[in-house]
C-alpha positions as semicolon CSV with decimal commas, in nm:
position;residue;x (nm);y (nm);z (nm)
1;X;-2,366;-0,814;-0,142
2;X;-2,740;-0,864;-0,120
3;X;-2,913;-1,089;0,133
4;X;-3,106;-1,399;0,025
5;X;-3,432;-1,203;-0,008
6;X;-3,264;-0,898;-0,165
7;X;-3,386;-0,685;0,126
8;X;-3,048;-0,627;0,296
9;X;-2,688;-0,552;0,218
10;X;-2,430;-0,780;0,377
11;X;-2,082;-0,641;0,434
12;X;-1,784;-0,859;0,521
13;X;-1,469;-0,689;0,650
14;X;-1,128;-0,850;0,696
15;X;-0,899;-0,614;0,898
16;X;-0,574;-0,775;0,778
17;X;-0,568;-1,021;0,488
18;X;-0,267;-1,252;0,469
19;X;-0,373;-1,450;0,160
20;X;-0,672;-1,538;-0,054
21;X;-0,755;-1,763;-0,346
22;X;-1,053;-1,772;-0,579
23;X;-1,109;-2,079;-0,791
24;X;-1,375;-2,043;-1,056
25;X;-1,375;-2,240;-1,379
26;X;-1,610;-1,992;-1,549
27;X;-1,513;-1,654;-1,408
28;X;-1,684;-1,471;-1,696
29;X;-2,018;-1,594;-1,555
30;X;-1,956;-1,424;-1,218
31;X;-1,914;-1,591;-0,883
32;X;-2,264;-1,751;-0,875
33;X;-2,482;-1,785;-0,560
34;X;-2,343;-1,822;-0,208
35;X;-2,385;-2,190;-0,111
36;X;-2,211;-2,210;0,225
37;X;-1,953;-2,042;0,443
38;X;-1,710;-2,200;0,687
39;X;-1,487;-2,021;0,937
40;X;-1,200;-2,203;1,107
41;X;-0,859;-2,130;1,261
42;X;-0,533;-2,218;1,090
43;X;-0,257;-2,397;1,281
44;X;-0,098;-2,053;1,325
45;X;-0,413;-1,902;1,478
46;X;-0,527;-1,704;1,173
47;X;-0,891;-1,699;1,064
48;X;-0,969;-1,894;0,747
49;X;-1,301;-1,806;0,581
50;X;-1,401;-2,044;0,303
51;X;-1,700;-1,968;0,081
52;X;-1,844;-2,197;-0,185
53;X;-2,048;-2,042;-0,464
54;X;-2,303;-2,263;-0,644
55;X;-2,314;-2,231;-1,020
56;X;-2,486;-2,436;-1,286
57;X;-2,483;-2,814;-1,224
58;X;-2,127;-2,933;-1,185
59;X;-1,979;-2,583;-1,161
60;X;-1,882;-2,428;-0,830
61;X;-1,646;-2,153;-0,726
62;X;-1,450;-2,142;-0,403
63;X;-1,310;-1,841;-0,221
64;X;-1,064;-1,890;0,068
65;X;-0,948;-1,590;0,271
66;X;-0,684;-1,608;0,546
67;X;-0,707;-1,302;0,772
68;X;-0,664;-1,169;1,124
69;X;-1,043;-1,156;1,176
70;X;-1,373;-1,144;0,989
71;X;-1,649;-0,898;1,073
72;X;-2,002;-0,904;0,933
73;X;-2,262;-0,629;0,928
74;X;-2,604;-0,617;0,764
75;X;-2,798;-0,310;0,658
76;X;-3,161;-0,284;0,543
77;X;-3,175;-0,152;0,186
78;X;-3,373;0,152;0,294
79;X;-3,098;0,255;0,541
80;X;-2,815;0,272;0,285
């Protein structure tokens, strides 16, 4: 995905995904803009990454990924 200023690519990698859910009332409109991200551990020690996407007023999407780990890399657009 693109960074906030559209000058970088952001890549998220989950080595082993155990489950995920995406709730979006208007999926045809896309997943909107990234509002926030939260990373926490489940009771079983797995990583839970929750992302909320901000849509038009009153519409949000939520993505929850349960995985072994989450890794993030960024790349300048001119290096890809």
